Structure formats: structure tokens, C-alpha cells
C-alpha positions in Angstrom: 103.8 114.2 -34.5 103.9 117.9 -33.6 100.2 118.0 -32.7 99.2 117.3 -29.0 97.5 114.1 -28.3 93.8 114.0 -27.4 93.1 113.8 -23.6 91.9 110.2 -23.9 95.2 109.1 -25.5 97.2 111.0 -22.9 95.4 109.1 -20.2 95.6 105.8 -21.9 98.9 104.9 -20.3 97.5 105.4 -16.8 96.9 102.3 -14.7 93.2 102.1 -14.0 92.7 101.1 -10.3 89.4 99.7 -9.2 87.4 101.5 -6.5 84.4 100.4 -4.6 81.4 102.6 -3.9 80.7 102.4 -0.2 77.0 103.2 -0.8 76.2 100.6 -3.5 79.1 98.2 -3.3 79.7 98.4 -7.1 83.3 98.4 -8.4 84.4 100.7 -11.3 87.7 101.8 -12.8 87.7 105.5 -11.9 90.5 107.9 -11.5 90.3 111.6 -10.5 93.1 113.6 -12.1 94.2 116.1 -9.5 96.0 118.5 -11.9 93.3 119.6 -14.4 90.3 117.9 -12.8 89.8 115.5 -15.7 87.9 112.4 -15.0 88.7 109.0 -16.5 85.6 106.8 -16.4 85.9 103.3 -17.6 88.8 104.2 -19.8 87.1 107.4 -21.3 88.2 110.9 -20.5 85.8 113.7 -19.6 86.8 117.3 -19.3 85.5 119.0 -16.1 83.6 117.6 -13.2 80.1 118.4 -14.5 80.1 116.5 -17.8 77.6 113.7 -18.3 78.0 110.5 -20.2 75.2 108.4 -21.8 75.3 104.8 -20.7 72.5 102.8 -22.1 70.6 106.0 -22.9 70.5 107.2 -19.3 72.5 110.3 -18.2 75.1 109.6 -15.5 76.5 112.3 -13.3 80.3 111.8 -13.5 80.8 114.0 -10.5 78.6 111.8 -8.4 80.2 108.7 -9.8 83.7 109.8 -9.0 83.4 111.9 -5.8 81.2 109.6 -3.7 84.0 107.6 -2.4 85.9 110.7 -1.4 82.9 112.2 0.4 82.4 108.9 2.2 86.0 109.0 3.3 85.6 112.6 4.6 82.5 111.6 6.5 84.5 108.6 7.9 87.3 110.9 9.1 84.7 113.2 10.8 83.2 110.2 12.5 86.6 108.9 13.6 87.5 112.3 14.9 84.5 112.4 17.2 85.5 108.9 18.4 89.0 110.1 19.0 87.7 112.8 21.1 85.7 110.4 23.2 88.8 108.1 23.5 90.9 111.1 24.6 88.4 111.9 27.4 88.8 108.3 28.7 92.6 108.2 28.2 93.5 109.8 31.5 91.7 107.2 33.8 92.9 104.4 31.5 96.5 105.4 31.8 96.2 105.7 35.6 94.6 102.3 35.7 97.3 100.8 33.5 100.0 102.4 35.7 98.4 101.0 38.9 98.1 97.5 37.3 101.7 97.7 36.2 102.9 98.6 39.7 100.8 95.9 41.2 102.1 93.3 38.8 105.7 94.4 39.6 105.2 94.1 43.4 102.9 91.0 43.1 104.2 88.7 40.4 101.5 86.1 40.7 99.1 88.6 39.2 100.9 88.1 35.9 99.8 84.5 35.5 97.8 85.1 32.4 100.7 86.6 30.6 103.3 84.3 32.0 104.2 80.9 30.8 101.1 79.9 28.8 102.0 82.1 25.9 105.7 82.3 26.0 106.6 78.8 27.2 109.1 77.9 29.9 109.1 79.8 33.3 107.1 83.0 33.8 109.3 85.8 34.8 109.1 86.8 38.4 109.4 90.6 38.2 109.0 91.2 41.9 112.6 89.9 42.3 114.0 92.8 40.4 113.5 95.3 43.2 115.3 93.1 45.9 118.3 92.8 43.5 118.4 96.6 43.1 118.1 97.3 46.8 120.7 94.7 47.7 123.1 96.0 45.1 122.8 99.6 46.2 123.3 98.7 49.9 126.4 96.7 49.1 127.8 99.6 47.1 127.0 102.0 50.0 128.8 99.7 52.5 132.0 99.5 50.5 132.0 103.3 49.8 130.8 104.8 53.1 131.3 102.2 55.9 134.0 104.4 57.5 131.9 107.5 57.6 131.1 108.8 61.1 127.6 107.8 62.2 127.3 105.3 59.4 129.0 102.3 60.8 125.9 101.2 62.8 124.0 100.5 59.6 126.7 99.8 57.1 127.5 96.4 58.6 123.9 95.3 58.0 124.3 96.4 54.3 127.3 94.0 54.0 125.0 91.2 54.8 123.1 91.4 51.6 125.7 89.3 49.8 124.2 86.0 50.7 120.9 87.1 49.1 122.5 86.9 45.7 123.6 83.3 46.4 120.1 82.5 47.5 118.6 84.2 44.4 121.1 82.6 42.1 120.1 79.1 43.4 116.5 80.0 43.2 116.3 81.6 39.8 118.6 79.2 37.9 116.8 76.2 39.5 113.4 77.7 38.7 114.4 78.0 35.1 115.6 74.4 35.0 112.6 73.0 36.8 110.1 74.8 34.6 111.1 72.9 31.5 111.4 69.1 30.8 114.8 67.6 31.5 116.8 67.2 28.3 119.0 64.2 27.5 121.5 63.3 24.8 122.4 66.0 22.2 119.6 68.3 23.3 121.3 68.8 26.7 123.9 71.5 27.0 127.3 70.3 28.1 128.7 71.6 31.3 131.3 73.7 29.5 128.6 75.4 27.3 126.4 76.0 30.3 129.1 77.7 32.3 130.1 79.7 29.2 126.6 80.9 28.8 126.5 82.1 32.4 129.9 83.8 32.0 128.8 85.6 28.9 126.6 87.8 31.1 129.1 88.8 33.8 132.6 88.3 32.5 133.0 91.3 30.1 132.2 93.8 32.9 134.4 91.9 35.4 137.4 91.7 33.1 137.1 95.4 32.3 137.1 96.2 36.0 140.1 94.0 36.6 142.1 95.7 33.8 141.2 99.1 35.3 142.3 98.0 38.7 145.6 96.5 37.4 146.3 99.7 35.5 145.6 101.9 38.5 147.2 99.7 41.2 149.4 97.0 39.7 150.8 94.1 41.8 153.5 95.1 44.2 155.0 91.6 45.0 155.6 88.2 43.4 152.6 86.8 45.3 150.3 89.5 43.8 151.4 88.6 40.3 151.2 84.9 41.1 147.5 85.3 42.0 146.7 87.4 39.0 145.9 84.3 36.7 143.4 83.1 39.3 141.6 86.5 39.1 141.6 86.3 35.3 139.9 82.9 35.4 137.6 83.9 38.3 139.2 81.2 40.5 140.6 83.6 43.2 138.0 82.6 45.8 138.0 78.8 45.4 140.6 78.4 48.2 141.7 80.8 50.9 145.3 81.4 49.7 147.0 83.9 51.9 150.5 85.1 52.7 152.2 87.4 55.2 153.3 90.8 53.8 156.5 92.7 54.5 154.6 95.3 56.5 153.3 92.6 58.9 149.9 92.2 57.4 148.2 89.3 55.7 147.2 89.3 52.0 144.7 86.8 50.6 143.7 86.0 47.1 139.9 86.6 47.3 140.4 90.2 48.3 143.2 91.2 46.0 142.8 93.5 43.0 139.1 93.9 42.6 138.4 92.4 45.9 134.6 92.8 45.8 134.5 90.4 42.8 135.2 87.4 45.2 131.4 86.8 45.0 131.5 86.0 41.3 134.3 83.5 41.8 132.2 81.7 44.4 129.2 81.8 42.1 131.1 80.0 39.3 131.7 77.1 41.6 128.0 76.8 42.4 127.2 76.8 38.7 129.0 73.5 38.4 126.6 71.9 40.8 123.4 73.8 39.8 121.9 71.3 37.3 122.7 68.2 39.3 121.1 69.8 42.3 118.0 70.9 40.3 117.6 67.4 38.9 117.9 66.0 42.4 115.2 68.3 43.8 112.9 67.9 40.7 111.3 64.8 42.3 111.6 65.8 45.9 108.4 66.4 48.0 107.5 69.7 49.7 108.3 68.0 53.1 111.8 67.2 51.9 112.3 70.7 50.6 111.0 72.2 53.9 113.4 70.1 55.9 116.2 71.3 53.7 115.4 74.9 54.4 115.3 74.3 58.1 118.6 72.5 58.0 120.3 75.2 56.0 119.0 77.9 58.3 120.3 76.0 61.4 123.6 75.4 59.7 124.2 79.1 59.8 124.8 78.8 63.6 127.8 76.5 62.8 129.7 79.4 61.2 128.6 81.6 64.1 130.1 79.1 66.5 133.3 78.6 64.4 134.0 82.2 63.5 133.1 84.2 66.7 136.2 84.9 68.8 138.3 82.5 66.7 136.8 79.5 68.4 137.6 77.0 65.6 141.3 78.1 65.6 141.3 77.6 69.4 139.7 74.2 69.1 142.2 72.9 66.6 145.2 74.4 68.4 146.2 77.3 66.1 148.2 79.6 68.3 149.6 82.1 65.7 147.5 84.9 64.1 147.8 83.5 60.6 145.6 80.4 61.1 142.5 82.3 62.5 142.7 84.7 59.6 142.6 81.9 57.0 139.6 80.4 58.8 137.9 83.8 58.7 138.6 84.2 54.9 137.4 80.6 54.3 134.0 81.4 56.0 133.5 84.9 54.5 134.9 84.6 51.0 134.9 81.0 49.7 132.3 78.5 48.6 132.6 76.7 51.9 130.8 79.6 53.7 127.8 79.8 51.4 127.0 76.4 49.9 124.1 75.9 52.4 122.6 79.3 51.2 122.8 78.2 47.6 121.2 74.8 48.3 118.4 76.7 50.2 117.7 78.6 47.0 117.5 75.4 45.0 115.1 73.8 47.5 113.0 77.0 47.6 112.7 76.8 43.8 111.2 73.3 44.1 108.8 74.4 46.8 107.7 77.3 44.6 107.1 75.0 41.7 105.0 72.7 43.8 102.8 75.4 45.5 102.8 78.4 43.2 102.8 77.0 39.6 100.6 74.8 37.5 101.0 73.0 34.1 99.8 75.4 31.5 98.1 72.6 29.4 96.4 70.5 32.1 96.1 72.9 35.0 97.5 70.2 37.3 100.6 70.2 39.4 103.9 70.5 37.5 105.5 67.2 36.6 108.9 66.3 35.1 107.2 66.2 31.7 105.6 69.7 31.9 106.5 71.9 28.9 104.9 75.2 30.0 104.0 76.5 33.4 101.8 79.3 34.7 101.7 81.0 38.1 98.9 79.7 40.3 97.5 83.0 41.4 94.5 81.6 43.2 96.0 78.6 45.0 99.5 79.9 45.9 100.1 80.3 49.6 99.8 83.9 50.9 103.4 84.0 52.0 104.5 83.3 48.4 102.2 86.0 47.0 103.6 88.7 49.1 106.9 87.2 50.3 109.0 90.0 48.9 107.0 92.6 50.8 107.2 90.5 54.0 111.0 90.4 53.5 111.2 94.2 53.2 109.3 94.5 56.5 111.5 92.0 58.3 114.7 93.7 57.1 113.4 97.1 58.2 112.7 95.7 61.7 116.2 94.2 61.9 117.9 97.4 60.8 115.9 99.7 63.0 115.4 97.6 66.1 118.1 95.0 66.2 121.2 96.8 65.1 123.2 95.5 68.2 122.8 91.9 67.0 125.1 92.4 64.1 128.1 92.8 66.4 127.6 89.5 68.3 126.0 87.4 65.5 127.9 88.7 62.5 128.6 85.3 61.0 125.1 84.1 61.4 123.7 87.1 59.4 126.5 87.3 56.9 126.6 83.6 56.1 123.0 82.6 56.8 
């Protein structure tokens, strides 16, 4: 019990792991002991790396038997190192090419057809719409923060006209998502309450935080202010133009109280109630019908221009006090009445896009109500849809730089059309 065990017994408890010789393909149970350089060969221990063992009368070099795999691994690492050097030499151009392709895919979403709906299912994401959202958001923020700065008024009014883009985009994107998948019925279809809740989950937390901050900083000063507060909590403040005269001689209206810029979200909630019925209606409409819808919605913008400019509607209906024209102005600029045609135009545009710029991922044919997956039709889509976002940037730049005077005489047309 006090004598040390032989090396073989000391190694007997080791787990023998099979190793494959890369030169011959044979498998043997070999372990190299890194501490004292003992070699265990087929369950037998050998001292040193230069011992030989007779197997069938033939001497076998244990060092060769045990070290060949390691030499092969070293050679492989050298080979892989040389390959890595070649790959590093090509990495620079590859990165530049990947960057250029990514930029092109971002500006030109139809180039992402291969990675769009065929693999993931549903509607391919239109990444080119991210930039317009960002540009519109920044300009609206700049309008609200700096519209009274000297020399800025000339352009700030144009920046306020980006609001309707979000109604258009909302109608387009939400309808696009609905039209890109088969219609669901029965238990598979979300109820209206669950659909609205799903939409609110995205926007309501940030809105409610801003409302709390606003109430903490500037609480209501009158009974009317506090009476309108529940409408703001439920995002219903812009559903109707509720106004009252203030003690100072002004007029206070619910859409623009507290966090007044959030009137847009209140209007959007109303449109969500009609989104799915509208999408189902346009699912089977032709491109001619959708084109006629767009023309009608664009022409309808002149109706608000006619009603709102110089209080013409108030004059036509016989309103003589200053309270009535103000309510009409609020109804046009901050309630669903003033933008329903813009939202419908977005829904019709989504259907046109599905007809002309997408295809069934399985058949390659035009999208039908039974289509499960869609891909972008890069080769057959109209040119205006391939580069429509860039065309929009150019048109807006022309309006801002060359037609600034139009905003004063046609404000309602641009703000609500």
C-alpha cells in the first residue's frame, strides 16, 4: 500500500479517446501525457517518446504513432494561416462592396427581393421607407421648436406639412401587411379589440409618459382642462373638435391641450378601427379602381382648401362670431375628418403596390387572396415604384426651394392633402 503504483496502473483510470491518423485513416486509442511525456498506446504505458514496442514482431516507433496527428494539425494551422492572409488581402474590397450593396438595398428596397418574403414569409420589409420617416419626424420637431426664429418662418411652415405623410404611411404599411397574407376567419382572426391593443402597445407607453410629464410641469388651470384630461388619457382628444372660450378671451380646444402635438396619435387610433375593413375591400380591387381612388383623394384636398381659406365655410353657413370659424379650422387640421382621404389613399396605394411590385413566392404569379408568401418583383415593377422615394425627395426639394410662397395661399391643400 505504501509503494507507488506502476505507470501502467496509474494510467489505467484514464479514459482512452480514439484518434484518427490523417495520413492512413486508422483509428487507435492513443493519449500523450503532457506532464512527464509518457505515452499510453492501446492501454500500455511507455516511458519517453523514443521507446519502441513490438507488435507482431515488428518494431513500431511510438513517437511517430502518437505525434503524427499533432504534426498534421500544425501543418493545417500553417495552411490556414496562409489562407487567412489571402482573405485579409481581399477583405477591404469585400467590405466596401458589402457597404455599397447595403446602401443600395436601403435606398432601393426592390433589390432585396431575394431575402424578402420567400424565406421569412409574409410581407418583405420595405427598408426605403425608414429614411422618409426619419426625415419627416426631424422636420416636424424642428417646426415645433424653431418656427418662431427669425428667418426660419419661410421654411418652417413647409415642415409642418409632413404630418399627413404619417397618415399616408400608416395606411400603406398596415394595409401592405394585411394584404401580404391570406385573410383569416373564425378563431384565427384577431378581434378588433386585440388588434387595437397590439397597435397601442407600440406607442402608448411613450405617449403616457409624455402626458404625465406635461401634467406635472403644467397642470390644468380650469375645470375644462381637467374635464378633457380623461380624453387625453384614452387618446380620444382629437376625435371631435371640443373647444371653449377662456377667461383671457382666447379659445382652448381639446386636441391641442396638454401634449398638443399628440393629436396625431388620437386621429390615428380612429383610422385603425377602419384599417382591416378597408384592406379587405381593396384586396379584390383592380389597379384601375385604386388609381381612381388616388386621383379622387388628391382632388379632395382642394375641398379643404376651399373650406378653410379665409373662413369661407363659416361664411357660407352663416357663422358670424369668431368661435365658429375656429372650430372649423380645428376640425380640418386636427381631427379625423381632415385626413381620412389621406389614409384611404395609403390603403389604395398598398393594393397598387401589391399588384405591380410583388409576386407570389411559390408560383411567381400575381398575388391572390390565397397567397401565403410574397416577394418583391424587382424586374417587373414600374420604375416609379423602384425609385419612388428618391423621386419624392426631389419633388419636396423643388417645393421648398422654389415654391415657398405657395404655402401661404394653399396651406390647407398642402397640410391636408
